[in-house]
All heavy atoms as an XYZ file, in Angstrom:
894
protein
N     193.176     75.554      2.152
C     191.667     75.526      2.166
C     191.196     75.509      0.692
O     191.655     76.292     -0.074
C     191.154     76.837      2.817
C     189.677     76.941      2.673
C     191.599     76.904      4.161
N     190.370     74.612      0.358
C     189.831     74.507     -0.962
C     188.821     75.529     -1.277
O     187.947     75.955     -0.406
C     189.202     73.199     -1.188
C     190.243     72.035     -1.189
C     189.502     70.744     -1.475
N     190.455     69.656     -1.472
C     190.243     68.483     -2.010
N     189.090     68.163     -2.542
N     191.215     67.588     -2.038
N     188.891     76.148     -2.473
C     187.941     77.100     -2.915
C     187.366     76.630     -4.304
O     188.142     76.360     -5.236
C     188.638     78.494     -3.060
C     187.671     79.600     -3.674
C     189.270     78.958     -1.800
N     186.087     76.555     -4.379
C     185.435     76.134     -5.626
C     185.623     77.219     -6.676
O     185.537     78.441     -6.502
C     183.942     75.952     -5.401
C     183.268     75.340     -6.663
C     181.824     74.954     -6.337
O     181.396     74.876     -5.147
O     181.146     74.700     -7.347
N     185.949     76.762     -7.878
C     186.215     77.737     -8.970
C     184.900     78.433     -9.444
O     183.881     77.904     -9.242
C     186.870     77.056    -10.204
C     185.859     76.294    -10.987
C     186.539     75.725    -12.275
O     187.753     75.253    -12.161
N     185.880     75.666    -13.404
N     185.122     79.612    -10.025
C     184.003     80.353    -10.547
C     183.617     79.812    -11.849
O     184.295     80.015    -12.915
C     184.409     81.898    -10.627
C     183.258     82.770    -11.169
O     182.203     82.270    -11.337
O     183.585     83.915    -11.405
N     182.524     79.127    -11.970
C     182.092     78.460    -13.211
C     181.710     79.458    -14.348
O     181.769     79.076    -15.461
C     180.977     77.468    -12.956
C     181.444     76.290    -12.159
N     182.237     75.304    -12.586
C     181.186     76.094    -10.813
C     182.431     74.464    -11.606
N     181.759     74.812    -10.528
N     181.421     80.659    -13.949
C     181.065     81.651    -14.995
C     182.296     82.223    -15.680
O     182.241     82.847    -16.709
C     180.281     82.781    -14.419
O     181.058     83.465    -13.417
N     183.479     82.056    -15.127
C     184.750     82.558    -15.747
C     185.566     81.465    -16.461
O     186.712     81.779    -16.786
C     185.583     83.157    -14.554
N     185.036     80.337    -16.706
C     185.859     79.290    -17.356
C     186.057     79.680    -18.826
O     185.314     80.307    -19.422
C     185.172     77.920    -17.228
C     183.948     77.773    -18.107
N     182.762     78.265    -17.772
C     183.782     77.128    -19.320
C     181.870     77.980    -18.732
N     182.472     77.319    -19.627
N     187.133     79.095    -19.429
C     187.400     79.188    -20.835
C     187.915     77.889    -21.333
O     188.257     76.982    -20.661
C     188.532     80.242    -21.081
O     189.668     79.855    -20.459
C     188.143     81.696    -20.568
N     187.891     77.816    -22.746
C     188.373     76.617    -23.351
C     189.616     76.923    -24.100
O     189.821     77.934    -24.749
C     187.325     76.027    -24.333
C     186.131     75.508    -23.685
C     184.973     76.353    -23.565
C     186.097     74.338    -23.168
C     183.863     75.761    -22.926
C     184.933     73.782    -22.493
C     183.823     74.568    -22.407
O     182.740     74.024    -21.823
N     190.557     76.003    -24.145
C     191.842     76.104    -24.890
C     191.535     75.820    -26.387
O     190.700     74.928    -26.576
C     192.878     75.130    -24.337
N     192.161     76.436    -27.256
C     191.893     76.174    -28.691
C     192.569     74.802    -29.083
O     193.539     74.390    -28.409
C     192.580     77.346    -29.414
C     193.646     77.835    -28.498
C     193.051     77.563    -27.122
N     192.075     74.195    -30.184
C     192.720     73.038    -30.651
C     194.098     73.363    -31.161
O     194.321     74.360    -31.694
C     191.890     72.459    -31.865
C     190.489     71.925    -31.507
S     190.532     70.404    -30.555
C     191.181     69.261    -31.849
N     195.038     72.388    -30.923
C     196.390     72.572    -31.327
C     196.419     72.305    -32.892
O     195.813     71.457    -33.470
C     197.343     71.603    -30.660
C     197.564     71.803    -29.190
C     198.495     70.704    -28.605
C     198.130     73.181    -28.857
N     197.313     73.162    -33.499
C     197.474     72.886    -35.058
C     198.823     73.353    -35.390
O     199.644     73.892    -34.615
C     196.410     73.824    -35.743
O     196.758     75.187    -35.585
N     199.222     72.895    -36.640
C     200.529     73.185    -37.098
C     200.894     74.639    -37.203
O     202.022     75.066    -37.279
C     200.889     72.409    -38.374
C     200.936     70.936    -38.175
C     201.322     70.169    -39.331
C     201.455     68.724    -39.099
N     201.887     67.889    -40.260
N     199.857     75.481    -37.348
C     200.038     76.947    -37.547
C     200.690     77.555    -36.181
O     201.171     78.613    -36.288
C     198.746     77.615    -37.798
C     198.220     77.392    -39.153
C     197.566     76.036    -39.359
O     196.955     75.475    -38.476
O     197.791     75.518    -40.478
N     200.633     76.838    -35.129
C     201.215     77.241    -33.825
C     202.702     76.930    -33.741
O     203.409     77.428    -32.858
C     200.472     76.632    -32.633
C     199.013     76.924    -32.527
C     198.449     76.074    -31.432
C     198.799     78.417    -32.247
N     203.210     76.117    -34.654
C     204.562     75.682    -34.635
C     205.753     76.587    -34.859
O     206.672     76.578    -34.064
C     204.798     74.458    -35.614
O     203.990     73.363    -35.176
N     205.671     77.528    -35.849
C     206.887     78.356    -36.041
C     207.158     79.259    -34.891
O     206.306     79.861    -34.213
C     206.485     79.207    -37.229
C     205.337     78.461    -37.955
C     204.714     77.673    -36.837
N     208.464     79.272    -34.516
C     208.943     80.069    -33.351
C     209.132     81.502    -33.810
O     209.713     81.760    -34.830
C     210.296     79.533    -32.825
C     210.008     78.088    -32.306
C     210.891     80.379    -31.825
C     211.347     77.427    -31.854
N     208.553     82.408    -33.059
C     208.753     83.867    -33.240
C     209.895     84.353    -32.360
O     209.736     84.421    -31.101
C     207.475     84.608    -32.880
C     207.479     86.107    -32.988
O     208.657     86.572    -33.462
O     206.522     86.738    -32.731
N     211.002     84.644    -32.950
C     212.183     84.934    -32.195
C     212.166     86.289    -31.477
O     213.036     86.501    -30.623
C     213.430     84.908    -33.054
C     213.655     83.480    -33.562
C     213.448     83.025    -34.869
C     214.060     82.392    -32.768
N     213.685     81.700    -34.890
C     214.024     81.298    -33.624
C     214.278     82.186    -31.381
C     214.388     80.005    -33.171
C     214.620     80.952    -31.025
C     214.736     79.875    -31.864
N     211.195     87.053    -31.678
C     211.077     88.401    -30.971
C     210.409     88.200    -29.598
O     210.412     89.154    -28.841
C     210.193     89.443    -31.812
O     208.956     88.836    -32.031
C     210.948     89.704    -33.077
N     209.878     87.012    -29.373
C     209.274     86.728    -27.977
C     210.323     86.527    -27.057
O     211.484     86.423    -27.270
C     208.358     85.560    -28.192
C     207.228     85.781    -29.149
C     206.393     84.606    -29.532
N     205.622     84.242    -28.317
C     204.993     83.022    -28.163
N     205.059     82.102    -29.012
N     204.189     82.858    -27.085
N     209.901     86.533    -25.719
C     210.881     86.277    -24.678
C     211.343     84.896    -24.562
O     210.691     84.016    -25.060
C     210.208     86.798    -23.318
O     209.212     85.735    -23.002
C     209.698     88.160    -23.258
N     212.386     84.731    -23.757
C     212.860     83.346    -23.594
C     211.873     82.438    -22.982
O     211.704     81.341    -23.352
C     214.138     83.419    -22.654
O     215.097     84.263    -23.328
C     214.816     82.069    -22.451
N     211.161     82.936    -21.968
C     210.119     82.185    -21.262
C     209.008     81.750    -22.242
O     208.580     80.694    -22.256
C     209.661     82.998    -20.128
C     208.332     82.419    -19.510
C     208.345     81.134    -18.907
N     209.194     81.097    -17.672
C     209.623     79.913    -17.126
N     209.157     78.767    -17.539
N     210.352     79.957    -16.050
N     208.592     82.701    -23.056
C     207.445     82.416    -24.022
C     207.962     81.388    -25.021
O     207.067     80.479    -25.319
C     207.051     83.690    -24.741
C     206.297     84.636    -23.835
C     206.060     85.938    -24.631
O     206.854     86.479    -25.335
N     205.036     86.631    -24.240
N     209.094     81.356    -25.520
C     209.631     80.367    -26.488
C     209.739     78.988    -25.835
O     209.294     78.017    -26.320
C     210.902     80.838    -27.159
C     210.627     82.027    -28.072
C     211.550     79.702    -27.944
C     211.853     82.673    -28.657
N     210.343     79.003    -24.593
C     210.468     77.790    -23.799
C     209.073     77.156    -23.548
O     208.920     75.946    -23.702
C     211.214     78.098    -22.434
C     211.463     76.959    -21.576
N     212.310     75.934    -21.876
C     210.769     76.578    -20.401
C     212.221     75.012    -20.877
N     211.297     75.401    -20.002
N     208.137     77.969    -23.165
C     206.756     77.475    -22.914
C     206.128     76.933    -24.244
O     205.321     76.010    -24.221
C     205.897     78.507    -22.237
C     206.334     78.815    -20.840
O     207.090     77.939    -20.228
O     205.933     79.806    -20.208
N     206.368     77.600    -25.344
C     205.819     77.170    -26.636
C     206.365     75.802    -26.971
O     205.563     74.867    -27.345
C     206.177     78.105    -27.761
C     205.740     77.659    -29.072
C     206.246     78.572    -30.190
O     206.979     79.456    -30.025
N     205.864     78.312    -31.452
N     207.663     75.589    -26.753
C     208.254     74.326    -27.091
C     207.604     73.185    -26.169
O     207.279     72.129    -26.605
C     209.809     74.272    -26.858
C     210.398     72.983    -26.895
C     210.361     75.270    -27.895
N     207.546     73.498    -24.820
C     206.970     72.510    -23.893
C     205.473     72.231    -24.190
O     205.050     71.125    -24.196
C     207.044     73.060    -22.451
C     208.467     73.079    -21.885
C     208.581     73.540    -20.482
N     207.623     74.563    -20.044
C     206.769     74.472    -19.043
N     206.715     73.370    -18.317
N     205.965     75.473    -18.715
N     204.727     73.307    -24.533
C     203.272     73.120    -24.778
C     202.977     72.323    -26.063
O     201.940     71.718    -26.238
N     203.862     72.440    -27.055
C     203.607     71.848    -28.354
C     204.290     70.463    -28.534
O     204.247     69.819    -29.638
C     204.021     72.731    -29.516
C     203.237     74.052    -29.605
C     203.736     74.891    -30.806
C     201.711     73.788    -29.772
N     204.947     69.924    -27.499
C     205.604     68.647    -27.540
C     204.678     67.592    -26.977
O     204.085     67.895    -25.884
C     206.882     68.693    -26.770
O     207.617     67.505    -26.974
N     204.392     66.481    -27.586
C     205.062     65.930    -28.699
C     204.450     66.316    -30.063
O     205.019     66.041    -31.084
C     205.023     64.368    -28.450
C     203.678     64.270    -27.832
C     203.529     65.509    -26.959
N     203.256     66.916    -30.082
C     202.677     67.264    -31.377
C     201.986     68.544    -31.170
O     201.320     68.846    -30.162
C     201.653     66.220    -31.795
C     201.153     66.497    -33.210
C     201.728     66.056    -34.335
C     199.991     67.308    -33.632
N     201.036     66.631    -35.445
C     199.984     67.340    -34.950
C     199.089     68.027    -32.862
C     199.038     67.989    -35.693
C     198.159     68.742    -33.535
C     198.045     68.684    -34.955
N     202.054     69.530    -32.099
C     202.692     69.445    -33.436
C     204.117     69.827    -33.383
O     204.762     69.801    -34.419
C     201.846     70.497    -34.210
C     201.363     71.458    -33.146
C     201.282     70.657    -31.873
N     204.659     70.295    -32.290
C     206.119     70.563    -32.092
C     206.411     71.925    -32.630
O     206.085     72.423    -33.685
C     207.062     69.524    -32.868
S     207.803     68.547    -31.632
N     207.181     72.695    -31.774
C     207.662     73.992    -32.204
C     208.676     73.750    -33.236
O     209.421     72.739    -33.251
C     208.266     74.712    -31.005
N     208.875     74.669    -34.306
C     209.793     74.481    -35.359
C     210.448     75.809    -35.745
O     209.953     76.824    -35.476
C     209.019     73.827    -36.559
O     208.142     74.803    -37.056
N     211.618     75.560    -36.410
C     212.333     76.748    -36.990
C     213.009     76.197    -38.230
O     213.077     74.994    -38.569
C     213.312     77.381    -35.986
O     213.846     78.590    -36.460
C     214.485     76.346    -35.675
N     213.647     77.098    -38.989
C     214.460     76.765    -40.184
C     215.882     76.997    -39.861
O     216.273     78.124    -39.545
C     213.934     77.589    -41.433
C     214.730     77.247    -42.639
C     212.456     77.307    -41.677
N     216.695     75.895    -40.130
C     218.076     76.043    -39.865
C     218.820     75.624    -41.153
O     218.629     74.532    -41.647
C     218.679     75.084    -38.729
C     220.136     75.173    -38.609
C     217.926     75.331    -37.406
N     219.521     76.517    -41.846
C     220.203     76.292    -43.052
C     219.243     75.791    -44.184
O     219.584     74.903    -45.020
N     218.011     76.394    -44.268
C     217.029     76.046    -45.314
C     216.224     74.767    -45.038
O     215.403     74.402    -45.794
N     216.479     74.064    -43.949
C     215.745     72.834    -43.637
C     214.981     73.105    -42.274
O     215.400     73.732    -41.369
C     216.744     71.741    -43.315
C     217.639     71.409    -44.537
C     216.910     70.556    -45.551
C     217.867     70.046    -46.537
N     217.267     69.211    -47.506
N     213.826     72.492    -42.280
C     212.931     72.654    -41.146
C     213.318     71.678    -40.050
O     213.751     70.580    -40.282
C     211.475     72.264    -41.520
C     210.459     72.640    -40.575
O     210.526     73.637    -39.918
N     209.415     71.869    -40.445
N     213.361     72.335    -38.818
C     213.835     71.554    -37.683
C     212.777     71.679    -36.562
O     212.449     72.746    -36.177
C     215.317     72.052    -37.159
C     215.571     71.347    -35.876
C     216.272     71.792    -38.252
N     212.344     70.474    -36.055
C     211.436     70.525    -34.843
C     212.224     70.505    -33.589
O     213.216     69.909    -33.505
C     210.556     69.230    -34.930
C     209.635     69.188    -36.008
C     208.840     67.880    -36.034
C     207.853     67.799    -37.189
N     207.086     66.498    -37.156
N     211.765     71.416    -32.673
C     212.435     71.574    -31.412
C     211.552     70.827    -30.244
O     210.477     71.233    -30.049
C     212.665     73.025    -31.070
C     213.413     73.217    -29.777
C     213.353     73.707    -32.228
N     212.269     69.924    -29.595
C     211.492     69.158    -28.554
C     211.811     69.576    -27.098
O     210.948     69.584    -26.267
C     211.820     67.704    -28.599
C     211.421     67.074    -29.884
N     210.114     66.727    -30.157
C     212.083     66.769    -31.066
C     210.000     66.128    -31.349
N     211.222     66.145    -31.907
N     213.035     69.996    -26.847
C     213.479     70.510    -25.548
C     214.335     71.711    -25.566
O     215.169     71.692    -26.491
C     214.088     69.339    -24.737
C     213.168     68.245    -24.422
C     213.814     67.262    -23.347
C     212.892     66.170    -23.078
N     213.583     65.195    -22.161
N     214.215     72.551    -24.648
C     214.944     73.748    -24.566
C     215.416     73.905    -23.164
O     214.950     73.415    -22.196
C     214.288     75.022    -25.024
O     213.065     75.168    -24.235
C     213.881     75.006    -26.470
N     216.471     74.888    -22.977
C     216.960     75.320    -21.707
C     217.056     76.851    -21.797
O     217.246     77.311    -22.898
C     218.321     74.642    -21.277
N     217.187     77.446    -20.644
C     217.346     78.907    -20.643
C     218.804     79.239    -20.931
O     219.694     78.670    -20.301
C     216.816     79.527    -19.351
C     215.361     79.393    -19.174
C     214.857     78.466    -18.375
C     214.547     80.334    -19.807
C     213.466     78.357    -18.230
C     213.240     80.210    -19.662
C     212.644     79.288    -18.851
N     219.078     80.216    -21.809
C     220.445     80.690    -22.014
C     220.677     81.918    -21.192
O     219.940     82.217    -20.196
N     221.666     82.651    -21.581
C     222.060     83.878    -20.878
C     221.576     85.100    -21.555
O     220.821     85.033    -22.521
N     222.092     86.180    -21.164
C     221.735     87.518    -21.746
C     222.690     87.633    -23.012
O     223.764     87.167    -23.036
C     222.033     88.626    -20.757
C     221.102     88.650    -19.599
C     219.634     88.879    -20.027
O     219.310     89.696    -20.910
O     218.757     88.216    -19.509
N     222.107     88.344    -24.026
C     222.791     88.532    -25.229
C     222.366     89.853    -25.945
O     221.272     90.255    -25.679
C     222.681     87.367    -26.205
O     223.453     87.656    -27.319
C     221.296     87.168    -26.523
N     223.261     90.391    -26.734
C     222.887     91.597    -27.478
C     222.600     91.335    -28.896
O     222.399     92.222    -29.662
C     223.935     92.709    -27.276
O     225.212     92.196    -27.785
C     224.138     93.207    -25.847
N     222.783     90.056    -29.281
C     222.521     89.721    -30.646
C     221.044     89.925    -31.026
O     220.135     89.834    -30.235
C     222.948     88.231    -30.833
N     220.846     90.022    -32.363
C     219.504     90.211    -32.874
C     218.661     88.891    -32.714
O     219.253     87.835    -32.725
C     219.527     90.549    -34.360
N     217.405     89.044    -32.444
C     216.602     87.789    -32.288
C     216.688     86.885    -33.415
O     216.616     87.281    -34.609
C     215.142     88.432    -32.122
C     215.408     89.799    -31.532
C     216.658     90.265    -32.215
N     216.880     85.626    -33.137
C     216.995     84.556    -34.139
C     218.402     84.334    -34.671
O     218.553     83.414    -35.470
N     219.421     85.026    -33.991
C     220.739     84.698    -34.337
C     221.334     83.703    -33.420
O     221.151     83.581    -32.284
C     221.533     86.046    -34.063
O     220.937     87.129    -34.918
C     223.029     85.907    -34.515
N     222.122     82.697    -34.043
C     222.812     81.652    -33.316
C     223.907     82.302    -32.534
O     224.824     82.951    -33.136
C     223.421     80.565    -34.278
C     224.133     79.579    -33.460
C     222.233     79.882    -35.023
N     223.820     82.183    -31.190
C     224.843     82.824    -30.302
C     225.989     81.827    -30.121
O     227.189     82.209    -30.021
C     224.231     83.167    -28.897
C     225.187     83.643    -28.026
C     223.082     84.211    -29.196
N     225.698     80.492    -29.956
C     226.799     79.473    -29.764
C     226.183     78.126    -30.197
O     224.993     77.927    -30.270
C     227.205     79.387    -28.347
O     226.150     78.912    -27.509
N     227.113     77.273    -30.596
C     226.671     75.887    -30.978
C     227.790     74.918    -30.459
O     228.953     75.114    -30.910
C     226.533     75.842    -32.459
N     227.435     74.119    -29.548
C     228.414     73.113    -28.946
C     227.803     72.081    -28.198
O     226.772     71.679    -28.467
N     228.478     71.570    -27.192
C     228.070     70.395    -26.383
C     226.712     70.598    -25.737
O     225.938     69.621    -25.556
C     229.089     70.015    -25.371
C     230.383     69.520    -25.930
C     231.452     69.239    -24.893
C     232.676     68.713    -25.424
N     233.715     68.426    -24.494
N     226.457     71.800    -25.268
C     225.172     72.069    -24.675
C     223.974     72.100    -25.593
O     222.762     71.905    -25.232
C     225.144     73.399    -23.799
C     226.033     73.275    -22.612
C     225.902     74.593    -21.789
O     225.732     75.672    -22.349
N     226.062     74.486    -20.405
N     224.227     72.432    -26.890
C     223.175     72.514    -27.903
C     223.379     73.797    -28.704
O     224.406     74.327    -28.796
N     222.275     74.346    -29.185
C     222.292     75.432    -30.034
C     221.654     76.561    -29.377
O     220.476     76.590    -29.030
C     221.511     75.195    -31.386
C     222.113     74.018    -32.146
C     221.573     76.391    -32.337
C     221.257     73.456    -33.340
N     222.413     77.640    -29.051
C     221.894     78.777    -28.326
C     221.509     79.852    -29.310
O     222.316     80.259    -30.113
C     222.900     79.334    -27.303
C     222.417     80.452    -26.484
C     223.386     80.906    -25.394
O     224.592     80.349    -25.345
O     223.053     81.738    -24.610
N     220.223     80.343    -29.205
C     219.695     81.308    -30.106
C     219.174     82.478    -29.336
O     218.438     82.331    -28.351
C     218.565     80.668    -30.966
C     218.019     81.688    -32.050
C     219.006     79.417    -31.697
N     219.492     83.707    -29.816
C     218.976     85.004    -29.257
C     217.535     85.067    -29.476
O     216.961     84.786    -30.488
C     219.788     86.104    -29.807
N     216.813     85.645    -28.385
C     215.440     85.850    -28.356
C     215.196     87.348    -28.240
O     216.117     88.115    -28.108
C     214.771     85.061    -27.273
S     215.064     83.330    -27.291
N     213.844     87.744    -28.177
C     213.567     89.152    -27.802
C     214.274     89.564    -26.477
O     214.720     90.711    -26.484
N     214.270     88.752    -25.509
C     214.992     88.984    -24.231
C     215.870     87.762    -23.925
O     215.232     86.649    -23.685
C     214.049     89.335    -23.112
O     213.232     88.198    -22.870
C     213.284     90.614    -23.352
N     217.105     87.833    -23.860
C     217.934     86.782    -23.466
C     218.148     85.734    -24.661
O     218.080     86.109    -25.888
N     218.366     84.484    -24.317
C     218.537     83.464    -25.348
C     218.001     82.128    -24.790
O     217.731     81.949    -23.617
C     220.028     83.250    -25.665
O     220.791     82.892    -24.548
N     217.702     81.186    -25.761
C     217.242     79.848    -25.426
C     218.233     78.844    -26.041
O     218.779     79.126    -27.125
C     215.745     79.689    -25.936
C     215.734     79.709    -27.510
C     215.110     78.450    -25.416
N     218.431     77.679    -25.452
C     219.268     76.692    -25.944
C     218.404     75.434    -26.370
O     217.722     74.942    -25.560
C     220.245     76.269    -24.869
C     221.080     77.477    -24.400
C     221.152     75.113    -25.362
C     221.933     77.197    -23.132
N     218.614     75.045    -27.615
C     217.953     73.839    -28.093
C     218.694     72.621    -27.579
O     219.910     72.651    -27.925
C     217.813     73.769    -29.672
C     217.117     74.819    -30.271
C     217.268     75.070    -31.641
C     216.147     75.696    -29.627
C     216.533     76.030    -32.304
C     215.463     76.631    -30.230
C     215.659     76.775    -31.594
N     218.133     71.613    -26.950
C     218.781     70.555    -26.496
C     218.433     69.243    -27.201
O     219.256     68.362    -27.356
C     218.674     70.332    -24.975
O     217.239     70.216    -24.598
C     219.190     71.500    -24.115
N     217.191     69.130    -27.669
C     216.699     68.015    -28.387
C     215.909     68.394    -29.603
O     214.968     69.276    -29.480
C     215.764     67.071    -27.480
C     215.304     65.893    -28.318
C     216.601     66.601    -26.267
N     216.313     67.964    -30.773
C     215.674     68.438    -32.054
C     215.354     67.230    -32.934
O     215.954     66.107    -32.704
C     216.529     69.411    -32.812
C     216.823     70.673    -31.997
C     217.872     68.768    -33.273
N     214.574     67.386    -33.935
C     214.384     66.535    -35.056
C     214.506     67.198    -36.344
O     213.664     67.995    -36.769
C     212.931     65.846    -35.005
O     212.702     65.234    -33.759
C     212.653     64.865    -36.150
N     215.669     66.987    -37.040
C     215.883     67.575    -38.336
C     214.941     66.934    -39.413
O     214.375     65.790    -39.235
C     217.299     67.183    -38.714
C     217.911     66.557    -37.483
C     216.765     66.143    -36.619
N     214.656     67.712    -40.450
C     213.786     67.248    -41.514
C     214.320     65.951    -42.114
O     215.462     65.788    -42.504
C     213.780     68.381    -42.599
C     212.764     68.152    -43.676
C     212.721     69.318    -44.602
O     212.574     70.475    -44.083
O     212.894     69.099    -45.852
N     213.470     64.952    -42.191
C     213.879     63.672    -42.691
C     214.693     62.777    -41.780
O     215.121     61.594    -42.205
N     214.880     63.155    -40.569
C     215.732     62.366    -39.594
C     214.885     62.015    -38.404
O     213.803     62.490    -38.174
C     216.932     63.158    -39.269
C     217.812     63.552    -40.376
C     218.589     62.432    -40.955
C     219.557     62.991    -42.033
N     220.189     61.921    -42.649
N     215.558     61.311    -37.479
C     214.927     60.991    -36.187
C     215.309     61.967    -35.155
O     216.144     62.897    -35.354
N     214.708     61.894    -34.025
C     214.935     62.770    -32.804
C     216.352     62.520    -32.289
O     216.796     61.402    -32.198
C     213.847     62.386    -31.783
C     213.844     63.327    -30.607
C     212.645     62.993    -29.835
N     212.585     63.705    -28.563
C     211.568     63.898    -27.730
N     210.425     63.417    -28.147
N     211.675     64.641    -26.805
N     217.038     63.618    -32.023
C     218.418     63.522    -31.590
C     218.742     64.703    -30.675
O     218.084     65.739    -30.619
C     219.361     63.522    -32.734
C     219.400     64.712    -33.622
S     220.554     64.686    -34.984
C     219.712     63.434    -36.040
N     219.871     64.521    -29.920
C     220.382     65.661    -29.155
C     220.897     66.717    -30.084
O     221.458     66.404    -31.138
C     221.569     65.226    -28.214
C     221.026     64.386    -27.035
O     219.933     64.591    -26.545
N     221.915     63.443    -26.686
N     220.787     67.980    -29.756
C     221.205     69.071    -30.551
C     222.731     69.045    -30.843
O     223.191     69.398    -31.813
C     220.744     70.360    -29.953
N     223.517     68.530    -29.791
C     224.949     68.392    -29.926
C     225.267     67.432    -31.105
O     226.229     67.643    -31.929
C     225.591     67.978    -28.654
N     224.521     66.301    -31.188
C     224.694     65.342    -32.296
C     224.309     65.960    -33.569
O     225.002     65.722    -34.679
C     223.930     64.097    -32.072
C     224.335     63.395    -30.826
O     225.574     63.460    -30.469
O     223.520     62.642    -30.199
N     223.329     66.821    -33.726
C     222.833     67.460    -34.839
C     223.884     68.402    -35.368
O     224.307     68.464    -36.625
C     221.545     68.290    -34.620
C     221.111     69.156    -35.783
C     220.538     68.540    -36.908
C     221.263     70.569    -35.766
C     220.139     69.353    -37.967
C     220.818     71.301    -36.750
C     220.285     70.705    -37.813
O     219.853     71.469    -38.883
N     224.626     69.007    -34.461
C     225.686     69.989    -34.860
C     226.813     69.243    -35.487
O     227.542     69.733    -36.372
C     226.159     70.845    -33.604
C     225.037     71.736    -33.149
C     227.398     71.576    -33.943
C     225.293     72.311    -31.716
N     227.183     68.044    -34.915
C     228.200     67.254    -35.550
C     228.040     66.880    -36.967
O     228.995     66.768    -37.774
C     228.425     66.043    -34.700
C     229.116     66.349    -33.359
C     229.434     65.109    -32.570
N     229.632     65.336    -31.197
C     228.780     65.179    -30.222
N     227.622     64.641    -30.492
N     229.036     65.399    -28.979
N     226.773     66.624    -37.311
C     226.463     66.161    -38.720
C     226.048     67.289    -39.616
O     225.943     67.127    -40.831
N     225.934     68.548    -39.097
C     225.454     69.590    -39.941
C     226.193     70.909    -39.461
O     226.298     71.210    -38.351
C     223.921     69.788    -39.729
C     223.333     70.840    -40.630
C     221.947     70.339    -41.024
N     221.342     71.426    -41.799
C     221.385     71.398    -43.177
N     222.045     70.291    -43.772
N     220.855     72.333    -43.877
N     226.471     71.757    -40.468
C     227.169     72.962    -40.084
C     226.212     74.009    -39.553
O     225.210     74.397    -40.165
C     227.784     73.497    -41.359
C     228.895     74.491    -41.094
C     230.218     73.736    -40.813
C     231.334     74.622    -41.176
N     232.457     74.347    -40.345
N     226.401     74.312    -38.296
C     225.636     75.531    -37.579
C     226.652     76.477    -37.149
O     227.444     76.212    -36.252
C     224.747     74.964    -36.518
C     224.034     76.185    -35.867
C     223.719     74.018    -36.945
N     226.650     77.665    -37.738
C     227.644     78.601    -37.440
C     227.110     79.764    -36.512
O     225.921     80.206    -36.649
C     228.185     79.344    -38.690
C     228.922     78.288    -39.687
O     229.660     77.551    -39.215
N     228.544     78.427    -40.949
N     228.006     80.205    -35.586
C     227.631     81.322    -34.915
C     227.335     82.630    -35.736
O     228.124     82.824    -36.682
C     228.754     81.728    -33.808
C     228.468     83.040    -33.077
C     228.882     80.541    -32.811
N     226.274     83.271    -35.580
C     225.882     84.394    -36.405
C     224.893     84.073    -37.426
O     224.276     84.903    -38.070
N     224.619     82.790    -37.692
C     223.526     82.342    -38.664
C     222.195     82.898    -38.077
O     221.928     82.945    -36.870
C     223.517     80.817    -38.752
C     224.628     80.319    -39.583
O     225.394     81.051    -40.191
O     224.687     78.999    -39.613
N     221.383     83.240    -39.003
C     220.044     83.728    -38.672
C     218.943     82.646    -38.948
O     218.964     82.087    -40.077
C     219.683     84.972    -39.436
C     218.493     85.722    -38.964
C     218.762     86.320    -37.590
C     218.358     86.974    -40.002
N     218.208     82.285    -37.926
C     217.162     81.304    -38.053
C     215.854     81.948    -38.420
O     215.534     83.008    -38.008
C     217.009     80.445    -36.753
C     218.310     79.836    -36.276
C     217.894     78.996    -34.964
C     218.954     78.967    -37.260
N     215.012     81.316    -39.159
C     213.668     81.738    -39.559
C     212.650     81.267    -38.647
O     212.627     80.119    -38.214
C     213.388     81.406    -41.018
C     214.337     82.067    -41.963
O     215.061     82.977    -41.629
N     214.300     81.563    -43.139
């Protein structure tokens, strides 16, 4: 059954800007995953890996972890798994600074990402 919306309760979404891009690792896995989905393709969620800015285009849900938020939990064929405020998130598609869009597994092959590294 259709129900007409309450026009007095409507709100507007803010304009997207690059200030929304940096990932706050203390947030939950769901919040980070939604941030990545909501900011793709522009302005894109981002983080710093090894001193270089990396845009994150796609993520997957990881498992539970006791690592500190922002810590690399694993890096392999599935991508880069990073601890969040609750659980972890896996980067599957990224764009490194000065490069094109690529799978996170390909990014790992060309750049050293170590378990235990802390992302900003």
